[in-house]
N, C-alpha and C positions, 0 to 999 in steps of 0.2 A: 468270340475267348476258346479258344479250346481249356478243358478241363479231362478231370481222367477222374472215375470213382476207383478208391484204394483202402482197406481192413486196416483198423487200428492194432496194435502189441493186441488185444483180447479182442478182438477179430469183427469189431464193428465197424459198418462200413462209411466214409468222409467223403467227399470230394475235397480233390488237392488241382488248383489253377498254378506252372512255376514261369513266371518270366511276365509276368506284366507291368508294360512299365509305366510309372509316375511321370519320366522326362521325358524329353526330346534325349534324341543321342547327344553325348556328352564329346563330341568331332569335330575336327575344322578347326571352326571361329569359335562353337562355346567350348572346345578344348581350356580348361581352367578358367572359365565361366563360370559364375552361376547357374543352375540347373532353371529350365525352362518348362516350364507344364506341358504338360501333350492330355490334349483336349478330348482326343478321339482318333480311331485310323482303322484303312480302309480295310486290311488286309484281315484276317486270323492272328489275334498272337496269342500267347501261353501254350505252354506243354512242353519248352524249353528250358534246361536248367540253365544257369548264364552266372558266371563269376567274375568281378572285375577283373581288370588286367593287374600284372601283380609276380614278382620275383619268385619263381618251383622254388621252394626250399623243399619238399619232401615234405615235413613237420605235418602235410595235412594227409597225404597220397601215402605217407611213411616209407612207398617201396620206390625213390626215385629214377630213374630211367635217363635221368642229365636235361630232363626240358630246360630249358633256361625260362621260359614266361608259361603264364594261365593266366586264361581268362581272355577279356576286350574292352574294350576302350567303351566300347555301345554295351553298358550292361545295369542304369544307374533303373532294376528291376526288384518287386516285390514276388513272394510265392504266398498262395495264399493256402489256411489249410480250415475247412469246415464241414460241420456236421451236421449241416441240410442247407440248402438255396432259399433265395424268398424275403416275404421279411422275415425278423426273426425276432429273440433279443437274447443271441448270446455275449457274452464277457467278448473283448475281444483283445491279444497277449500279442503286444507287438514286440519281435525281440531283435535285439542290434547286438548285432557281432563283434566280438574282439579280435585281437589281434595286431594289437603294438599302432594302431590306423597305418599299414606301411602292407596286410596281410590277413586272408578270413572272405567268407563272405559268407551269406544267409542260406546257401544250398544245404538239403537232405542229407552232401557226403556228409560232413557231422553234425545239425541240426536239425535230422526229420524231426516228422513233429510224430510218430506213431504210437509212443508214452504217453503225451498228453491226449491226444485228441480220443482216448478214451475218460478223459476228465469234462464233457464238457463246456469247453473252449472252441474260439479258434485263434490259432495260429498265425501269428502272419509276419515271414522271416526280407528284410528290407536291404540290399548291397547302399556298398553307397565308394563313395571313390574315393580312390587308399592314395601310400606315397605322397610321391611333388606331384601328383595327377588328381591328386584332394588337397594336397595340403601345401603346397610352395605359393609364395605370395613376396611381393617383391615389397609389403610397407606399403604399398598407396590404392587409390581408389583406379588404377591401368589394373593391379594383381591384387585384389586386394586379401585370398587366400580364404582361410576355414568353407573350403570347395564342400566337401563331404559332410562339414557341419549345416549347407545350405542344402543339400541332397536329404538330408534325414528331415530339414522342416518340410521338401518339399511331400516326400514322403507319409509324414502324418499328415499333413493335410488331407493329402492322395488318400487314406483309410479313412477318414474321419468323411470324407465326401460319397466314401460309395461305400464301402463298410456295409453297409442297411442292406445292397446287393446279395450279401452276401451272406446271409442274415444274423450279421450281427445291429449290436446295439451303438451309435456310435456316441454315445455319453457316454457309455463302460470300457471302455480303451484303458489299456495298462500299457505302461514299455517296462520291458526289464533287457538287461543288458550286464554282460559280464566282461570284466577287462577295458577294453579304451571302448568295448559297447556299456560298460555302465557310466563308464567317464562321457564320451554320448550324453545318454540321459537326463546325467544334471546339470547339462549344458544349456539339453536342450532345458529343463527347469529352468535356469534361469534367463533366457530370451523371450522377448516376447511377440516374435512369430510367430510362437503353438502357444500360448497361453488358454487354455480353457480349452483345450483340445485330447489333453486326457487326466484322466484322472486321480491316477496314482502309478509308484514306480520302483519299483527293485532294482536293485543295485550289488553286483555280484561284481567281488574282488578290484576295484575299480573304484576306488576312493577318490575327488576331487585335486585331493589336497596335496595324492602322490608325488611322490618325488619325477615320478616316472611321467608327470604330465605340463614338470617343467620344461622349459627350452634356454641357456642362458643370451642366446643374440637374438638381433632383431634379425626378426624373418628373410630378410633383401641380404642381409650377409651367404643366406643358404641358398636364397635364389638364386644370387651372380654367382657362387661358387656353384651350385648344381650348373650352370649357366654352358661354365668352362668348362663343367667335367666334357658333355656332351658339345662340344662346339658351338656354340655360341658366345659370340662378343662379353662377357659381361660387363664392359666402362661404359655398353650400349646405354642408350634409354629404357625406357621401362616401356613403351609401346614396340624396341625394338627389339628388344629382346619377349619380349611377348611372343611377339611375331615370329620370329626363330624357334621360340619353343615350341608356337602352334605347326610348324612345318615337320617336325621331325616325326622320323616312326617310331610307334607304341613300343616299340621294343629297345629301339634307345635309349626313352625315359627309362622302362622302367629297370633296363643291364644298371644303369645309375644308380640305382634307388640307395646305394652299399658306400656312397665315397665319399661321407666321412666318419664311414666304422674305422675301429682302431687299431694298431697294425697286429696289435699279437696276437688274436683271436683268439682271447678271454671271454670275453665282452661282445658277443652279436652287437649289432646296430642301437651302437652308443660311439659318440653321442647319436642317437635319433632324433633329427631335426621338423618330421615329418607327422606334427600334430596341431590341434588348435592352438587361438592364439588371439590375446586379444584384443580386436582389429578399430576397438572402441578407440584406442591412443593417438588413433591415425584418420579414421572413419570418424561421420558426424553418429552421435546415437539414432539416428532414421534408418541409415547403412548399415550400422555395424549387428554385427551378430554379437557381440557382447560391448554392451555399456560402460563394462568398469573389469577391473579384479574378478577370476573367481575365489578368491579369497574373501575380500570387501563385499560382492555378492552376500555370502554368505554369511559375513557380520554383521551384515546389514537385514538382512531375511530379506532382502529382491530376490527371492524367486519364489516357484510356484508354493502356494499353502497346499498340498496334497499328499495321504498317507505313503510313506515310505519304509519298503523292509533293508536295511543295508544289511551288510557282513563277508565274511574270510573264511578262507578255509585253515586251517589249522597249521598247515607248513608251507603259503606259499610261494614260497622263496627254494622251495625241494625241486624242485625242478630247474629250477637254471643252474645250479651249484650239479647237480647230474649230470646236463647236457655239456658243460662248461671241460668240468674235469672229463666227458667221455674225449670232447675233440682235446683239448689240452692240455695233460698232465701234469703236468707242470705248475699247472691253471696258478694253484695257492702258495705255491714261491714265488711264483711273478707281485701276484698280489702287492702280499704280504711283506715285502720285498720294498715299495715305497709306499705302504699304503696312507700316512696322512698326507704325501706332497700326488699323488694321480689316483688309485684308485678308490681311497677313503669320500674323500668330497662325493668323487664321482658316481660314487652309489647309495651315500647320505642326502647329495640334494641333485642330484645331477646332472655336476658342474662337469665343464667342458678343462680342460686343462687350463686350456694357456687365461683361463680367470678364476683361478683357484688363491686368496689371499691367504692370508695369516688365521683368520678366525675359524676361514674353514677346518684349516691343519691342523690348530687347537682341537677343534669338537671332534677330526678326525683320530684326533690319539686318544682323547679322551675316551670316544667306540669304542678302542678298539683293547681297550682294558675294561669295558664293562661288557660288552655284549659276544667279541671274537678270544676271550684268554688270553689277551697281548697277544695273539699271532700265534699261541704253543697249540691253538688247534685244529685238528683235520675229522674233525664230525661232522658228514653232512647237517644235522639237522643243525647242529650253532650255527654252522661256517652259508648259513642261508639268510644267517641275522642278518649279510652286506646286505640285503635287499628286505626282509621282510617286513622290519620296523620301517622303515624311509617309502618304502611306496607302500605299505600295508597298514600295521595292526595300527601306528601311531597316528598315520592321516586318515584308518576306518575311526576310528575312537572321536578325533579329534573334529569330522565330517557331522559323525553321528550327530556329537555336543552342539553344532555351530548350527544343523537339520534339523533341530529340537527346538535349540533356543527362538528362532526364526522363525517357526509359523507356527499353529494351532492346532493343524490336523496330527493323530500318532507319527509317534517315528519306531521303528520296532528293529530291534540290533540281535544280529543271528552268530552264530560262531558255528563253521561245522568239521567236526574233527574223527568222521568217518573214516581210516584206512579203506579207498576203494581195490578189487580185486584188481581191478586197470588203473594203470595211473600216469599219468605224460608223465612224470621220472621215467618211470622204463622205457616207455615210450621213445624220448628223446636221447637214452642213453644207452638202450643194449644194439651189443654188434650185430650186424645184417643175421649171422645167422643166428642168433640166441630168438631174433622177432621171426624167422622162417619156421621155426622150429614150436614157436606157441600160436604161427599163422597153421600147419599146417595143427597140432592140438586139439584147436579150437573147432576147424573140420568136424571131429570125432565128439565133441561136448567136453573135452580137460582143457583146463584152464594151465600151463607151464609157468613160471616165476611170478605168481604175484606178484605186485607190490614187494620190491626187497625194499623198499624203507621202512617202512612201514607208514608211510605217512599220507597224512590228507593235503594237496600240493594244490596249487592253480591248475582249474579248471576240473580237476577229480570230480566236483558234481557235476558238470553239464555232462558224464559219459551216461547220471542217474534218471539226467530228466528231459534228455535227447537219444533218438536210433541212429548214433551217424552209422547212413549206410554205408559208406565207403571207409568205416574203421572194422577190419575183416580179424575181432579178434570180438573175443566174451564181453561184454559191459553187463547186462543186469545175470551175475550165473551164479553168489551165494545167497542161502537163501539173506544172510543180513544185506546183499548188496541191495537186494529186491524189497527186506522191507524198507530199507534206510531210500529205493528210488517210490513207493508209493508215498510215504510220509514228507519226502519230497513234494513231491508231484501233488497234496494233497493240498501242500501248506501251498504255496504258491498260486494253485487252481481259484483255492477259496479264498483271496486273498485279491484274488480280480477280479471273483463272480460280487462280493459285494466291501473291499477294500477290509474286512476284519482276517488275517492271518488266521485261523481258525485250527487247533490241530488235532486231529481225527488219530493219536494215538495207542493203541491196547487201548479201545472206550477208555482213557482218562477225560477227564475235565482241568487237564493242563489249559491256563489260557498264559498267552503269551504277552506279559506287559511292557507296557511300551516303555521308551526308554527315555525320561529324563537327566534333568539335576538331583532330583532327590529319590530316583529310582531310575541307578548306575548298573544296568539288571541287562543281562541279554539270552539270548536261547539258543541250547549248545543240541546240537545236532548229532548226536555221536553214534554209534554200532549196535545197543542195548536200548536207550535208554536216549528220550527226550527231552529236558527239564527248565526251568531255568537257573542260569548264575549270577553272583555276584562279578561286573565288571570289574572289581582286581587284579583280578591275571594279570590282565595287562597295562596293570601300572608302573615295575619299570620301565617300558618300554613309553608311556602317556608323559610321567613326569621328565624323562630325559628327551624330549623332544618339544615339551614345554618349554627348558632353555634354550634349548639350539632353537627355537621359532622365535625369543628373546630377539635373541640375536642373527639372527635368518628364517624370516617371514616366511610363508608356506608359497608365495608367490611365482606365476608363471610365468614371467620372466625374472630378468636379473636385469635389471636398469643402470645400472653402473657399471655393464658391456658399454668398451668404446662404439657400437656396435652401433647403442641406441645414438650418441650423436653424430658418428659420419655411416651411411647410408652405405656408403658407397663404395665400402671395407669387402673384401673378398680374399679365398685365397686362389688363389691361377693352381687350378690340381698340376700344372706339368712342370711348374717351377717352382722355386723356393713359395716365394709369395710376390704379392704382388699386393699394394696399397697402405702397407705396415709390414711386423714380424711380427709372429708371433710366436 
């Protein structure tokens, strides 16, 4: 196994091992199948930074040179960063990246270890299969889906078995994830296949009850429609479709990841069908990853009883609004012109337009009045409510409530409000000339155009937890950025060390109180203070969604969709409709 000796942010030595395989290559007949463990290898492994095959969006490289495919299909590897080798007692932090289940990786290009390696922990970052390769399913035993989740099961098992060789304590493993990665961690808490292999979890900006976690239709609909788009016969039986898909070039698969996108170019990846599914609907409890819907598992307390940190940023949806308006200047008019019948239910419930009913429309109309000034607003901070509450705020609070109710171990809620100088909102919306000037200025330690909307949006705290080696801009630049970064790193690593999120802020004696029905309080992590606050600031969203969820529970699928009673339905990409009219 090949490794390297590197330096942390403060100059401490650590060992890095890139591209360590934890599964056999998921290619050929193993494509779309559950991963198979790798027990040994003959040649020297490691030393290579690997990403899973995905569309090149430019969102991680920022300067996209027209490449359509990034990464490779043989990608089931992890990266290990450790202060020392051999027998040790270091706590282990296993990070699960986000990217909407169709993008991202565990590479140091975004998730570099330098900051965390100053805090006496081992960091492991993991790749899992993405898009159709990771989540396509025919809703049966032939192609059952959730491949990306099974990848993570195997990765956690591999880490638990092998981490002692890298100085880690297998009994001190904490899983932490961001966005879709946070949802993966919650799903790992809900499956028996890794029960007892990790002792704590940190859930950042990705509650499992989020509208984003939802998909309306039977996965067979998406799989057959996708098959049509890549030249396989969608009317064939499952074995024939699988065989056809396994013989395609990976470029053909990745280039069709967006076949379900809306044509108006407002919200990309909508609907985004490549997600975890409730496979227990068609598999036995022994075979399934999920034996019940995540909502039912939460409400019944059927999940790992471990300490959990869970939270969000103040302006989660701001990055999406900035990106949308930059790409489509008249996007707000497009959205509000038919909010109740199309965009509203889509953003609030993750609803596909052909599945919208009268209840969805009624709730969307009420939402428009309560949270969007009846469509009159053009303020990005208000427009972010398109997504903020259904994807994050209300879903985070409800997930927090059910976690606290369903286990004995403590649940800690946080709220991140620091508007850092580097914000995802700007990186996704600035024109090329502005990015170039920002890049050139950073070379002489100047920060041009910092946080134009003065928000704390999705991903912004990641810039202060990880040193993104491919991010050509200043991350920890201002004194307040450095202070907040130090606070985050200490809390996160203290939790990994002891399962108690001890706060080391300006020598204060502040204690992070656990959340409960009688103590609805969260830790606010701000620019100039870290303090406990009452969670009543979330009440407008919480109360509205309480009423919404009585009518439309936040389940992972829409069981009234006709596709659940007729799994042969699909849309022919090149013809109007096959199977029925949509």
